[in-house]
C-alpha positions as CSV (number, residue, x, y, z in Angstrom):
1,X,0.0,0.0,0.0
2,X,1.5,3.3,-1.0
3,X,1.4,6.5,1.2
4,X,-1.6,7.9,-0.7
5,X,-3.6,4.7,-0.1
6,X,-2.6,4.7,3.6
7,X,-3.7,8.3,4.0
8,X,-7.1,7.5,2.3
9,X,-7.8,4.6,4.6
10,X,-6.7,6.5,7.7
11,X,-9.0,9.4,6.8
12,X,-11.9,7.1,6.2
13,X,-11.4,5.5,9.6
14,X,-10.6,8.8,11.3
15,X,-14.2,9.9,11.3
16,X,-16.2,8.7,14.3
17,X,-19.4,8.0,12.3
18,X,-17.6,6.1,9.6
19,X,-15.7,4.1,12.2
20,X,-19.0,3.2,13.8
21,X,-20.5,2.2,10.5
22,X,-17.4,0.1,9.5
23,X,-17.4,-1.6,12.9
24,X,-21.1,-2.4,12.5
25,X,-20.6,-3.9,9.0
26,X,-17.4,-5.8,10.0
27,X,-19.1,-7.4,13.1
28,X,-22.1,-8.6,11.1
29,X,-20.8,-9.9,7.8
30,X,-23.3,-8.3,5.5
31,X,-25.4,-5.3,6.3
32,X,-27.9,-3.4,4.1
33,X,-28.2,0.3,4.2
34,X,-31.5,0.3,6.1
35,X,-29.8,-1.3,9.1
36,X,-27.2,1.4,9.0
37,X,-29.8,4.2,8.9
38,X,-31.3,2.8,12.1
39,X,-28.0,3.3,13.9
40,X,-28.8,6.2,16.2
41,X,-30.8,8.2,13.7
42,X,-28.2,8.5,10.9
43,X,-30.0,9.9,7.8
44,X,-29.9,7.9,4.6
45,X,-27.9,10.7,2.9
46,X,-25.3,10.6,5.6
47,X,-25.1,6.8,5.4
48,X,-24.7,7.0,1.7
49,X,-21.9,9.6,2.0
50,X,-20.0,7.6,4.5
51,X,-20.4,4.3,2.6
52,X,-19.0,5.9,-0.5
53,X,-15.9,7.1,1.4
54,X,-15.4,3.6,3.0
55,X,-15.9,2.0,-0.4
56,X,-13.4,4.4,-2.2
57,X,-10.8,3.6,0.5
58,X,-11.4,-0.1,-0.2
59,X,-12.6,-0.9,3.3
60,X,-16.0,-2.2,2.2
61,X,-17.5,-3.9,-0.8
62,X,-21.0,-2.9,-1.9
63,X,-23.2,-5.3,-3.9
64,X,-26.6,-4.6,-5.2
65,X,-29.3,-7.3,-4.7
66,X,-32.5,-6.1,-6.4
67,X,-33.4,-2.9,-4.6
68,X,-31.1,-3.5,-1.7
69,X,-27.4,-2.8,-1.4
70,X,-25.4,-5.3,0.8
71,X,-22.2,-3.9,2.4
72,X,-19.4,-6.2,3.5
73,X,-16.1,-5.4,5.2
74,X,-13.0,-6.0,3.1
75,X,-10.8,-7.5,5.7
76,X,-7.9,-7.9,3.3
77,X,-7.7,-4.1,2.9
78,X,-7.6,-3.5,6.7
79,X,-4.9,-6.1,7.1
80,X,-2.9,-4.5,4.3
81,X,-3.4,-1.1,5.9
82,X,-2.1,-2.4,9.3
83,X,0.8,-4.2,7.7
84,X,1.7,-1.0,5.9
85,X,1.6,1.0,9.1
86,X,3.9,-1.5,10.8
87,X,6.4,-1.2,7.9
88,X,6.3,2.6,8.2
89,X,6.9,2.4,11.9
90,X,9.9,0.0,11.3
91,X,11.5,2.5,8.9
92,X,12.1,4.9,11.7
93,X,14.2,2.4,13.7
94,X,16.9,1.9,11.0
């Protein structure tokens, strides 16, 4: 993961609402948008905005099933992000 990608993921997870949405998706496997709207009164527009940012960062995958969109955590992206951070931290020790 290059520095631009690391920054994109960090910014996506740096927002409290997005982090809460990501955590909810990751803990449940697949979540539709309606379930996310019910999280403490988050509006559909806000959910859509945050899902777009999480998707662009590669943290979630969104799949349309009829009229519903199922969201699933991309665990590989989070693992790659943490590995990249570890490598960055290791560079300072040389």
